[in-house]
C-alpha positions as CSV (number, residue, x, y, z in Angstrom):
1,M,19.2,7.3,-3.0
2,V,16.6,6.0,-0.6
3,N,13.6,8.3,0.3
4,A,14.0,8.2,4.1
5,L,10.8,10.0,4.6
6,K,8.9,7.0,3.3
7,I,10.4,4.9,6.0
8,T,9.5,7.5,8.6
9,E,5.9,7.6,7.3
10,L,5.5,3.8,7.6
11,I,6.9,3.9,11.1
12,V,4.5,6.6,12.1
13,L,1.5,4.9,10.3
14,G,2.4,1.7,12.0
15,N,2.4,3.4,15.4
16,I,5.7,1.8,16.4
17,T,8.7,3.2,18.0
18,I,12.0,3.4,16.2
19,K,13.5,1.2,18.9
20,K,10.9,-1.5,18.1
21,F,11.4,-1.1,14.4
22,L,15.1,-1.5,14.8
23,E,14.7,-4.6,17.1
24,K,12.3,-6.3,14.6
25,T,14.4,-5.6,11.5
26,G,17.8,-6.2,13.1
27,I,19.1,-2.9,11.8
28,S,21.5,-1.0,14.0
29,K,20.9,2.5,15.3
30,Q,23.9,3.8,13.5
31,T,22.8,2.2,10.2
32,Y,19.3,3.7,10.7
33,Y,20.6,7.2,11.5
34,N,23.1,7.1,8.6
35,L,20.2,6.1,6.3
36,M,18.0,8.9,7.5
37,K,20.8,11.5,7.1
38,S,22.3,10.5,3.8
39,G,19.6,8.4,2.1
40,K,22.2,5.7,1.5
41,A,22.0,2.1,2.6
42,N,23.1,-1.3,1.4
43,V,20.6,-3.6,-0.3
44,T,20.4,-5.9,2.7
45,T,19.2,-3.0,4.9
46,I,16.6,-1.9,2.4
47,E,15.5,-5.4,1.9
48,K,14.9,-5.9,5.7
49,I,12.9,-2.7,5.8
50,A,10.8,-3.6,2.7
51,D,10.2,-7.1,4.1
52,F,9.1,-5.6,7.5
53,F,6.6,-3.3,5.9
54,N,5.7,-5.8,3.2
55,V,6.4,-3.3,0.3
56,P,8.5,-3.7,-2.8
57,I,12.0,-2.3,-2.5
58,D,11.2,0.2,-5.3
59,Y,8.8,1.9,-2.9
60,F,11.7,3.6,-1.2
61,F,13.3,4.9,-4.4
62,N,10.7,7.4,-5.6
63,R,9.7,5.2,-8.4
64,N,6.0,5.0,-9.5
65,T,5.4,1.7,-7.8
66,P,1.7,1.4,-7.2
67,I,0.9,0.3,-3.6
68,S,-2.6,-0.4,-2.8
69,C,-2.1,-1.7,0.7
70,V,1.0,-1.6,2.9
71,K,1.3,-4.0,5.8
72,V,2.9,-2.6,8.9
73,Y,3.6,-4.0,12.3
74,G,3.0,-2.4,15.6
75,K,0.4,-0.9,18.0
76,G,2.0,1.2,20.7
77,H,4.2,-0.9,22.9
78,R,2.9,-4.2,21.5
79,V,4.1,-5.3,18.1
80,Q,1.5,-7.1,16.0
81,S,0.4,-7.1,12.4
82,G,-2.0,-4.6,11.0
83,N,-2.9,-3.0,7.7
84,V,-2.6,0.6,6.6
85,N,-4.1,1.6,3.3
86,I,-2.0,4.0,1.4
87,M,-3.8,5.1,-1.7
88,V,-2.4,7.8,-3.8
89,E,-5.6,7.6,-5.8
90,Q,-7.6,8.5,-2.7
91,E,-5.9,11.8,-2.4
92,K,-6.7,12.6,-6.0
93,E,-10.3,11.6,-5.4
94,I,-10.5,13.8,-2.3
95,E,-9.2,16.8,-4.2
96,H,-11.7,16.1,-7.0
97,L,-14.6,15.9,-4.6
98,K,-13.5,19.2,-2.9
99,M,-13.5,20.9,-6.3
100,L,-17.0,19.5,-7.0
101,L,-18.2,20.8,-3.6
102,E,-16.8,24.2,-4.3
103,E,-18.6,24.3,-7.7
104,K,-21.8,23.2,-6.1
105,E,-21.6,26.0,-3.5
106,R,-20.9,28.6,-6.2
107,T,-23.9,27.4,-8.2
108,I,-26.2,27.5,-5.1
109,K,-25.0,31.1,-4.3
110,I,-25.6,32.2,-7.9
111,L,-29.1,30.7,-7.8
112,L,-29.9,32.3,-4.5
113,D,-28.7,35.7,-5.6
114,K,-30.7,35.3,-8.9
115,N,-33.9,34.6,-6.9
116,K,-33.6,37.5,-4.5
117,P,-36.2,40.2,-5.0
């Protein structure tokens, strides 16, 4: 089954409307809404979506396909190309940095408490 949330994410990140997305991909409203509801679509539909966002088809099937950069199209009411970086590793790095910061704050507190008269 297709992970429809990934399609929605790319549409939002691309700052495009569903209407523009459907126009540019040639996918019908009915096909789109069926896909969003059931997670089922034919290969041609998924291929059109993958081509539009410049991602591998596997991206929509919850496989561990690494994607360093996803190309999306759209800026408000004008459709143009643009890049959106989607880095899973960035999220891991952010979490790691948060943990380091918390540890640093704990250490500072301990040192301050230790040096109190």
